[in-house]
C-alpha positions in Angstrom: 0.0 0.0 0.0 1.4 3.4 -0.9 2.1 6.0 1.7 -0.4 8.4 0.3 -3.2 5.9 0.4 -2.3 4.9 4.0 -2.5 8.5 5.0 -5.9 9.0 3.3 -7.2 5.9 5.1 -6.0 7.2 8.5 -7.6 10.6 7.9 -10.9 8.9 6.8 -10.9 6.7 9.9 -10.2 9.7 12.2 -12.9 11.8 10.5 -15.5 9.0 11.0 -14.4 8.5 14.6 -14.6 12.3 15.2 -18.1 12.5 13.8 -19.2 9.5 15.9 -17.7 11.1 19.0 -19.6 14.3 18.4 -22.9 12.4 17.9 -22.2 10.3 21.1 -21.6 13.5 23.1 -25.1 14.6 22.2 -26.6 11.3 23.1 -24.6 10.1 26.1 -23.0 13.2 27.5 -19.4 14.3 28.0 -18.8 12.3 31.2 -19.5 8.9 29.6 -17.5 9.7 26.4 -14.6 10.9 28.4 -14.5 7.7 30.4 -14.5 5.6 27.3 -11.8 7.7 25.7 -9.6 7.5 28.7 -10.1 3.7 29.1 -9.3 3.0 25.5 -6.7 5.6 24.7 -3.9 3.4 26.1 -4.4 0.8 23.4 -6.2 2.6 20.6 -4.4 5.4 18.7 -7.6 6.8 17.3 -9.1 7.1 20.8 -5.8 8.7 21.9 -6.2 11.3 19.1 -9.8 11.9 20.0 -8.9 12.4 23.6 -6.6 15.3 22.7 -9.5 17.0 20.8 -12.2 16.2 23.4 -11.9 19.4 25.6 -12.1 21.7 22.6 -15.1 20.0 21.2 -17.0 20.0 24.5 -16.2 23.6 25.2 -17.1 24.7 21.6 -20.4 22.7 21.8 -21.3 24.4 25.1 -20.5 27.8 23.7 -22.5 27.3 20.5 -25.4 25.8 22.4 -25.7 29.2 24.3 -26.0 31.2 21.0 -29.5 31.9 19.6 -30.6 30.1 16.5 -30.7 32.2 13.4 -32.9 31.1 10.5 -31.7 32.0 7.0 -33.3 31.6 3.6 -32.0 29.2 1.0 -30.2 32.0 -0.9 -28.2 33.1 2.1 -27.5 29.4 3.0 -26.0 28.8 -0.5 -24.0 32.0 -0.3 -22.5 30.9 3.1 -21.7 27.4 1.7 -19.9 29.0 -1.3 -17.8 31.2 1.0 -16.8 28.2 3.1 -18.6 29.2 6.2 -20.6 26.0 6.3 -19.5 22.5 5.5 
């Protein structure tokens, strides 16, 4: 397997794990997810990487949760997507 392909696979695995961690935070809460990451970070490199990002994600989530929801029309939404403000 080439080095570039291996790097792409690692990035894809981390991206999927990161998305799953964010969904699990909403469902189970930060205490449960932190416990799981700490337990498995010793043997799992993906869990170890997620553990380093965990505090930032939790704090950002709490900050964004406190902001009001702003509804936009489809035109504004497409414009924000083109500018790279939304993924």
